[in-house]
MIZADREN-311632 format. One line per field, with one value per residue (C-alpha): residue number from 0; residue in one letter; x, y, z. Coordinates in nm, 3 decimals. Last residue first. Layout:
resi	(NUM	...)
resn	(A	...)
u	(X	...)
v	(Y	...)
w	(Z	...)
END
This chain:
resi	(488	487	486	485	484	483	482	481	480	479	478	477	476	475	474	473	472	471	470	469	468	467	466	465	464	463	462	461	460	459	458	457	456	455	454	453	452	451	450	449	448	447	446	445	444	443	442	441	440	439	438	437	436	435	434	433	432	431	430	429	428	427	426	425	424	423	422	421	420	419	418	417	416	415	414	413	412	411	410	409	408	407	406	405	404	403	402	401	400	399	398	397	396	395	394	393	392	391	390	389	388	387	386	385	384	383	382	381	380	379	378	377	376	375	374	373	372	371	370	369	368	367	366	365	364	363	362	361	360	359	358	357	356	355	354	353	352	351	350	349	348	347	346	345	344	343	342	341	340	339	338	337	336	335	334	333	332	331	330	329	328	327	326	325	324	323	322	321	320	319	318	317	316	315	314	313	312	311	310	309	308	307	306	305	304	303	302	301	300	299	298	297	296	295	294	293	292	291	290	289	288	287	286	285	284	283	282	281	280	279	278	277	276	275	274	273	272	271	270	269	268	267	266	265	264	263	262	261	260	259	258	257	256	255	254	253	252	251	250	249	248	247	246	245	244	243	242	241	240	239	238	237	236	235	234	233	232	231	230	229	228	227	226	225	224	223	222	221	220	219	218	217	216	215	214	213	212	211	210	209	208	207	206	205	204	203	202	201	200	199	198	197	196	195	194	193	192	191	190	189	188	187	186	185	184	183	182	181	180	179	178	177	176	175	174	173	172	171	170	169	168	167	166	165	164	163	162	161	160	159	158	157	156	155	154	153	152	151	150	149	148	147	146	145	144	143	142	141	140	139	138	137	136	135	134	133	132	131	130	129	128	127	126	125	124	123	122	121	120	119	118	117	116	115	114	113	112	111	110	109	108	107	106	105	104	103	102	101	100	99	98	97	96	95	94	93	92	91	90	89	88	87	86	85	84	83	82	81	80	79	78	77	76	75	74	73	72	71	70	69	68	67	66	65	64	63	62	61	60	59	58	57	56	55	54	53	52	51	50	49	48	47	46	45	44	43	42	41	40	39	38	37	36	35	34	33	32	31	30	29	28	27	26	25	24	23	22	21	20	19	18	17	16	15	14	13	12	11	10	9	8	7	6	5	4	3	2	1	0)
resn	(E	A	L	A	L	L	L	A	T	G	R	K	T	W	T	E	P	E	P	Q	G	S	K	I	D	I	N	L	M	W	S	P	R	E	R	S	G	T	R	L	P	Y	L	Y	L	P	C	A	Y	M	G	K	S	K	S	K	K	A	E	V	P	K	F	H	V	I	P	M	H	Y	V	L	E	M	P	E	P	E	M	L	C	S	N	D	Y	S	W	G	A	G	E	L	F	L	G	K	V	Y	A	G	E	K	P	K	A	T	I	D	K	E	E	S	N	V	I	P	F	D	W	N	L	T	D	I	S	V	G	N	N	R	A	S	T	Q	L	L	A	T	L	F	G	N	P	Y	T	F	G	A	L	W	F	V	R	P	P	G	K	E	C	W	D	M	L	Q	A	W	R	V	I	L	D	R	S	W	S	A	L	P	K	L	S	P	Y	A	S	L	W	Q	P	P	V	S	G	L	L	L	K	Q	Y	V	V	D	L	D	S	S	M	V	V	L	G	K	I	G	K	G	V	D	I	L	S	K	R	I	Q	G	L	V	K	N	Y	R	Q	L	E	Q	T	L	V	I	F	L	A	T	G	D	G	D	G	L	V	K	N	L	N	I	P	E	P	I	I	S	L	L	D	D	A	L	G	L	V	K	E	G	P	S	I	G	S	A	D	A	S	R	P	Q	L	S	V	V	T	E	L	M	A	T	G	T	T	I	A	S	A	I	D	A	N	S	H	Q	G	F	A	E	P	H	D	L	N	P	L	G	A	A	V	E	K	Y	M	S	L	P	G	D	E	P	I	I	Y	S	N	L	A	S	L	K	F	G	P	V	T	L	A	D	D	C	F	F	Q	A	M	Y	V	N	M	L	R	R	D	L	D	D	T	V	R	G	G	Y	N	I	E	A	I	L	Y	K	L	A	D	W	P	T	D	D	Y	E	D	L	Y	L	R	L	C	L	E	S	V	E	F	D	S	D	N	F	D	Y	P	I	N	W	G	L	N	L	F	K	R	R	D	V	L	V	A	H	F	W	C	M	A	Y	L	L	K	K	Y	K	H	P	K	G	C	A	T	F	K	S	E	S	I	N	N	I	L	R	K	M	N	A	K	L	G	K	P	P	E	T	T	M	K	L	G	R	Q	L	I	G	I	P	F)
u	(1.644	1.529	1.524	1.765	1.731	1.354	1.111	0.746	0.394	0.176	-0.120	-0.351	-0.052	-0.049	-0.413	-0.399	-0.146	-0.429	-0.456	-0.373	-0.007	0.155	0.444	0.740	0.844	1.093	1.054	1.349	1.544	1.323	1.505	1.564	1.882	1.940	1.567	1.537	1.403	1.034	1.022	1.179	1.190	1.536	1.711	1.370	1.254	0.899	0.707	0.572	0.319	0.303	-0.019	-0.048	0.306	0.488	0.568	0.874	1.231	1.417	1.746	1.798	2.017	1.941	1.933	1.920	1.702	1.799	1.505	1.328	1.328	0.968	0.859	0.542	0.467	0.220	-0.050	0.100	0.121	-0.100	0.095	0.333	0.497	0.802	0.535	0.710	0.891	0.540	0.640	0.446	0.295	0.345	0.730	0.949	1.331	1.612	1.944	2.053	2.155	2.284	2.431	2.421	2.484	2.695	2.578	2.818	2.930	2.893	2.553	2.481	2.605	2.384	2.079	1.884	1.520	1.691	1.400	1.441	1.441	1.451	1.633	1.635	1.889	1.845	1.980	2.297	2.377	2.477	2.798	2.702	2.994	2.994	2.621	2.633	2.930	2.741	2.415	2.616	2.768	2.441	2.329	2.636	2.604	2.219	2.342	2.522	2.633	2.685	2.631	2.246	2.301	2.454	2.618	2.627	2.920	3.142	3.350	3.746	3.889	4.092	3.949	3.593	3.655	3.740	3.436	3.214	3.379	3.323	2.969	2.948	3.142	2.889	2.599	2.740	2.779	2.409	2.279	2.442	2.378	2.010	1.915	1.709	1.977	2.096	2.437	2.772	2.675	2.539	2.802	2.759	2.408	2.521	2.370	2.158	2.213	2.096	2.418	2.596	2.330	2.426	2.790	2.789	2.557	2.804	3.095	2.916	2.850	3.204	3.329	3.671	3.963	4.136	3.840	3.820	3.484	3.648	3.920	3.669	3.452	3.765	3.851	3.492	3.472	3.795	3.720	3.379	3.498	3.799	3.554	3.304	3.595	3.725	3.358	3.337	3.670	3.602	3.265	3.443	3.710	3.472	3.233	3.523	3.609	3.279	3.296	3.603	3.948	4.126	4.312	4.643	4.670	4.351	4.492	4.786	4.656	4.361	4.552	4.302	4.055	4.040	3.758	3.521	3.545	3.809	3.693	3.332	3.418	3.622	3.335	3.095	3.329	3.348	2.969	2.898	3.167	3.043	2.657	2.787	2.799	2.671	2.499	2.176	2.227	2.416	2.236	2.124	1.762	1.506	1.336	1.520	1.398	1.029	1.087	1.248	0.918	0.700	0.885	0.863	0.482	0.446	0.644	0.494	0.137	0.184	0.328	0.032	-0.217	-0.074	-0.082	-0.439	-0.382	-0.479	-0.748	-0.869	-1.154	-0.942	-0.751	-1.076	-1.212	-1.396	-1.703	-1.874	-2.106	-2.473	-2.432	-2.313	-2.632	-2.837	-2.683	-2.761	-3.115	-3.173	-3.051	-3.330	-3.299	-3.113	-2.982	-2.685	-2.303	-2.161	-1.904	-2.034	-1.994	-1.608	-1.396	-1.422	-1.636	-1.907	-2.195	-2.529	-2.718	-2.465	-2.552	-2.406	-2.091	-2.066	-1.983	-1.668	-1.566	-1.478	-1.214	-1.064	-1.042	-0.868	-0.614	-0.561	-0.496	-0.224	-0.061	-0.023	0.130	0.374	0.467	0.548	0.426	0.067	-0.110	-0.268	-0.360	-0.635	-0.802	-0.608	-0.495	-0.769	-1.035	-0.991	-0.840	-1.098	-1.396	-1.272	-1.219	-1.547	-1.765	-2.082	-2.314	-2.552	-2.295	-2.316	-2.531	-2.303	-2.007	-2.143	-2.219	-1.896	-1.680	-1.899	-1.835	-1.447	-1.434	-1.599	-1.401	-1.057	-1.197	-1.257	-0.908	-0.622	-0.330	-0.081	0.158	0.444	0.507	0.132	-0.016	0.230	0.496	0.235	-0.072	-0.241	-0.214	-0.490	-0.745	-0.742	-0.733	-1.013	-1.232	-1.186	-1.283	-1.583	-1.714	-1.665	-1.845	-2.152	-2.127	-2.107	-2.420	-2.617	-2.511	-2.601	-2.940	-2.990	-2.910	-3.034	-2.814	-2.943	-3.105	-2.806	-2.704	-3.040	-3.050	-2.716	-2.419	-2.207	-2.376	-2.262	-1.877	-1.894	-2.060	-1.846	-1.509	-1.647	-1.732	-1.387	-1.184	-1.015	-1.191	-1.054	-0.849	-0.906	-0.693	-0.775	-0.598	-0.781	-0.602	-0.407	-0.059	-0.133	-0.287	0.001	0.270	0.122	0.000)
v	(-2.119	-2.178	-2.583	-2.808	-3.162	-3.140	-3.422	-3.370	-3.374	-3.116	-3.196	-3.310	-3.537	-3.689	-3.763	-3.930	-4.192	-4.298	-4.225	-4.506	-4.515	-4.363	-4.620	-4.435	-4.430	-4.169	-3.972	-3.810	-3.501	-3.180	-2.827	-2.769	-2.586	-2.368	-2.264	-2.216	-2.443	-2.481	-2.643	-2.331	-2.530	-2.673	-2.954	-3.136	-3.507	-3.593	-3.865	-4.153	-4.260	-4.633	-4.813	-5.056	-5.159	-4.975	-5.207	-5.454	-5.306	-5.438	-5.444	-5.280	-4.977	-4.915	-4.557	-4.640	-4.375	-4.238	-4.111	-3.808	-3.492	-3.339	-3.001	-2.779	-2.903	-2.631	-2.887	-3.227	-3.393	-3.691	-3.985	-4.117	-4.431	-4.626	-4.781	-4.653	-4.390	-4.222	-3.922	-3.620	-3.459	-3.155	-3.125	-3.389	-3.314	-3.531	-3.497	-3.874	-4.113	-4.449	-4.555	-4.809	-5.172	-5.353	-5.101	-4.924	-5.050	-4.956	-4.803	-4.724	-4.384	-4.271	-4.377	-4.672	-4.733	-4.755	-4.684	-4.875	-4.687	-4.867	-4.742	-4.852	-5.023	-5.174	-4.873	-4.913	-5.246	-5.538	-5.667	-5.685	-5.484	-5.243	-5.180	-5.124	-4.847	-4.685	-4.658	-4.509	-4.286	-4.169	-4.103	-3.879	-3.684	-3.634	-3.455	-3.195	-2.920	-3.224	-3.159	-3.200	-3.583	-3.621	-3.944	-4.230	-4.468	-4.198	-4.264	-4.253	-4.113	-3.811	-3.733	-3.814	-3.609	-3.315	-3.341	-3.375	-3.064	-2.868	-2.912	-2.849	-2.503	-2.400	-2.479	-2.232	-1.977	-2.034	-2.008	-1.657	-1.565	-1.646	-1.955	-1.975	-2.189	-2.290	-2.476	-2.391	-2.046	-1.927	-1.693	-1.453	-1.419	-1.251	-1.427	-1.201	-1.042	-0.695	-0.527	-0.839	-0.820	-0.464	-0.494	-0.807	-0.596	-0.315	-0.556	-0.643	-0.306	-0.216	-0.040	0.134	0.020	0.141	0.353	0.160	0.022	-0.085	-0.239	-0.431	-0.534	-0.648	-0.908	-1.028	-1.069	-1.250	-1.480	-1.583	-1.624	-1.851	-2.061	-2.105	-2.221	-2.458	-2.595	-2.669	-2.869	-3.038	-3.146	-3.271	-3.471	-3.629	-3.742	-3.863	-4.064	-4.211	-4.326	-4.498	-4.385	-4.477	-4.163	-4.021	-3.778	-3.652	-3.397	-3.282	-3.281	-3.103	-2.799	-2.633	-2.341	-2.167	-2.250	-1.954	-1.885	-1.571	-1.431	-1.440	-1.225	-0.976	-0.935	-0.876	-0.629	-0.426	-0.451	-0.297	-0.035	0.059	0.070	0.309	0.209	0.469	0.239	0.331	0.232	0.469	0.542	0.328	0.416	0.107	0.008	-0.342	-0.411	-0.349	-0.575	-0.840	-0.789	-0.864	-1.178	-1.310	-1.243	-1.433	-1.744	-1.752	-1.723	-1.987	-2.241	-2.156	-2.205	-2.550	-2.650	-2.686	-2.982	-2.971	-3.144	-2.826	-2.785	-2.904	-2.578	-2.408	-2.140	-1.867	-1.722	-2.078	-2.160	-2.032	-1.805	-2.135	-2.309	-2.019	-1.990	-2.376	-2.300	-2.033	-2.262	-2.486	-2.832	-3.178	-3.249	-3.039	-3.150	-3.110	-2.867	-2.770	-3.138	-3.096	-3.399	-3.248	-3.274	-3.482	-3.623	-3.504	-3.806	-4.083	-4.154	-3.902	-3.785	-4.147	-4.234	-4.017	-3.667	-3.495	-3.741	-3.850	-3.474	-3.371	-3.681	-3.564	-3.209	-3.343	-3.557	-3.263	-3.049	-3.348	-3.350	-2.957	-2.775	-2.720	-2.482	-2.752	-2.946	-2.713	-2.781	-3.061	-3.295	-3.226	-3.124	-3.346	-3.660	-3.659	-3.625	-3.877	-4.128	-4.064	-4.133	-4.127	-4.406	-4.287	-4.080	-3.772	-3.562	-3.602	-3.551	-3.213	-3.089	-3.184	-3.040	-2.714	-2.693	-2.755	-2.482	-2.234	-2.326	-2.283	-1.963	-1.829	-1.849	-2.072	-1.853	-2.109	-2.082	-2.350	-2.624	-2.576	-2.545	-2.688	-2.423	-2.134	-2.236	-1.948	-2.069	-2.334	-2.069	-2.124	-2.499	-2.525	-2.276	-2.476	-2.811	-2.651	-2.536	-2.870	-3.054	-2.806	-2.907	-3.259	-3.254	-3.040	-3.237	-3.587	-3.474	-3.260	-3.529	-3.333	-3.054	-2.701	-2.619	-2.452	-2.277	-2.128	-2.013	-1.855	-1.965	-1.640	-1.644	-2.011	-1.921	-1.608	-1.760	-2.039	-1.808	-1.608	-1.918	-2.086	-1.743	-1.498	-1.336	-1.423	-1.134	-0.837	-0.547	-0.250	0.072	0.356	0.506	0.829	0.679	0.344	0.537	0.785	0.514	0.343	0.000)
w	(3.779	3.434	3.454	3.274	3.116	3.123	3.079	2.986	3.088	2.860	3.049	2.761	2.685	3.025	3.018	2.698	2.855	3.063	3.442	3.697	3.629	3.263	3.286	3.113	2.745	2.676	2.344	2.190	2.205	2.173	2.212	1.857	1.770	1.475	1.440	1.823	2.090	2.067	2.431	2.594	2.934	2.845	2.659	2.616	2.695	2.531	2.743	2.541	2.786	2.878	2.965	2.666	2.573	2.272	2.013	2.033	2.050	1.731	1.929	2.256	2.374	2.716	2.859	3.236	3.423	3.768	3.974	3.841	4.024	4.028	3.900	3.964	4.326	4.412	4.473	4.474	4.137	4.034	3.939	3.678	3.720	3.936	4.155	4.509	4.372	4.220	4.021	3.970	3.645	3.441	3.454	3.530	3.585	3.478	3.673	3.621	3.356	3.361	3.055	2.747	2.768	3.036	3.305	3.498	3.834	4.186	4.220	4.585	4.570	4.284	4.493	4.359	4.196	3.845	3.586	3.280	2.966	2.640	2.330	1.967	1.759	1.443	1.241	1.454	1.270	1.459	1.585	1.937	2.066	1.764	1.787	2.143	2.100	1.815	2.024	2.320	2.073	1.952	2.304	2.357	2.046	2.132	2.448	2.250	2.507	2.740	3.127	3.090	3.066	3.409	3.352	3.632	3.656	3.539	3.228	3.291	3.628	3.516	3.203	3.326	3.642	3.416	3.205	3.512	3.648	3.355	3.378	3.740	3.661	3.389	3.653	3.907	3.624	3.517	3.869	3.907	3.542	3.527	3.388	3.065	2.875	2.535	2.471	2.309	2.161	2.478	2.622	2.329	2.438	2.775	3.051	3.272	3.601	3.471	3.469	3.348	3.054	2.998	3.004	2.772	2.531	2.545	2.462	2.159	2.042	2.094	2.415	2.335	2.537	2.818	2.958	3.277	3.220	2.881	3.012	3.249	2.963	2.777	3.067	3.095	2.718	2.704	2.999	2.859	2.495	2.629	2.854	2.548	2.309	2.594	2.651	2.292	2.241	2.571	2.450	2.130	2.311	2.566	2.253	2.060	2.372	2.387	2.030	2.091	1.964	2.263	2.351	2.219	2.510	2.661	2.915	2.751	2.421	2.521	2.687	2.919	2.905	3.230	3.493	3.576	3.966	3.980	3.638	3.759	4.046	3.889	3.626	3.898	4.064	3.727	3.663	4.012	3.946	3.596	3.758	4.029	4.369	4.615	4.860	4.743	4.382	4.151	3.808	3.534	3.537	3.570	3.233	3.240	3.586	3.479	3.184	3.424	3.649	3.371	3.229	3.582	3.623	3.293	3.383	3.757	3.620	3.369	3.642	3.868	3.628	3.511	3.884	3.863	3.655	3.278	3.091	2.923	3.167	3.454	3.434	3.565	3.314	3.530	3.384	3.420	3.107	3.145	2.799	2.605	2.716	2.633	2.285	2.243	2.370	2.066	1.823	1.879	2.047	2.073	2.426	2.536	2.524	2.826	3.034	3.376	3.496	3.500	3.398	3.022	2.745	2.931	2.728	2.853	2.740	2.572	2.220	1.996	2.195	2.300	1.917	1.921	1.825	2.162	2.293	1.963	1.867	2.189	2.157	1.800	1.889	2.139	1.887	1.666	1.919	1.980	1.592	1.599	1.287	1.339	1.113	0.870	1.164	1.199	0.860	0.741	1.041	1.316	1.073	0.781	0.948	1.223	1.000	0.753	1.029	1.206	0.887	1.071	0.929	0.656	0.449	0.233	0.460	0.754	0.553	0.403	0.740	0.907	0.592	0.622	1.009	0.971	0.696	0.926	1.228	1.068	0.905	1.246	1.388	1.512	1.572	1.686	1.994	1.974	2.227	2.316	2.638	2.928	2.760	2.763	2.980	2.840	2.483	2.591	2.490	2.125	2.118	2.388	2.192	1.885	2.050	2.215	1.915	1.746	2.029	1.978	1.609	1.690	1.907	1.635	1.352	1.485	1.557	1.250	0.993	0.676	0.777	0.673	1.021	1.191	0.836	0.813	1.170	1.135	1.325	1.462	1.783	1.848	1.789	1.993	2.293	2.276	2.255	2.546	2.752	2.686	2.788	2.599	2.322	1.947	1.812	1.562	1.479	1.315	1.196	1.049	0.736	0.705	0.757	0.547	0.268	0.256	0.262	-0.064	0.004)
END
């Protein structure tokens, strides 16, 4: 458009209302009487139309749960609903028996699923579709759309009755309406509040604080403290020697090379920032970014080149020291009995090395190997030997569920318990693993809480099969249950 028109034009934006009730009311109020009565099978159409309104409202409003909602936020809109409604009407008229498979595929995989780019988000959408679009939705009176009694499919009636039902829905959306746990609201509120406070802090004036310390003096002191605790790069040839050429030794070498590079970058930028504050060198744009991040207690982006993290500076620096210590112990004492998987810059490389080692030891192709994940109910100090195959892994965090140590399965989390520490897991290569047993949840494992990761570095690693416990595996899918290598704190 010409600039003049854009400047003089009236700018408007539309977005769906927030809340299940508001979305349901808007969708049903937008349906005309002629469209509502156009289908030749009104009993089926009305019930499934209401279910589809609910399906749309849940997908739209699930975004409020952030990482526990969608891995990637999607902008579902009215066009998705309208084309799905048309498909519903046409297919019900065309077939005597309800074409469930065709409807589910068109709605969940094509119309709405066309926007979904994440496989686990697609799995979630299909779980919702299977729950809302089923024979019981047509045959069971007052079919429940959630665990709450407030959300049901009403009996057959005129359009005005459906509008009244939507208007009578609860004003407050409970997490259970989405299949979530009440903790999901707490987690999203903490994340939103933290982001808001970080924004407020970033807007504060950069003047001396109450103690009279200027920002420059504060950063200079912090830089000196970091220089005193951050390990120095090592001479790889001296530490590693000739090595044994195994896959795990190659992983160790590559990890040390990456950490060496990061440690060198950190020390150089800290020294240069100190010189810049003292006026000995010119502050470049990169150094200014380091200065500003240190002042806010955040990690400069230049330091995150080896591995992603959402930790603040203090915990990130402590984490870096522990990561380095694991590698140094490995160099001095050999491979540990229990590995801290989060300590690797590329954990997938370590897992691939385990598969390669197992393939060579057993004389099989690596393509025939898969993973099994037995839970080890022992403390690290009680493990006296390494496993024959694979590796013991510690330090995994469970988000979106609780963990039963007695039964080695998922369970309902306690209120306010947002994250559980997982026991040691045996990452065990197996050949031609049989199909997943019933009652097992394919739990995704992510590098860190930002499940989307970045274009250069996805956060998802693999799915770990763990026992679902009493609830069905679909329950944990709707709750966004996942394992994390690292937290944001």
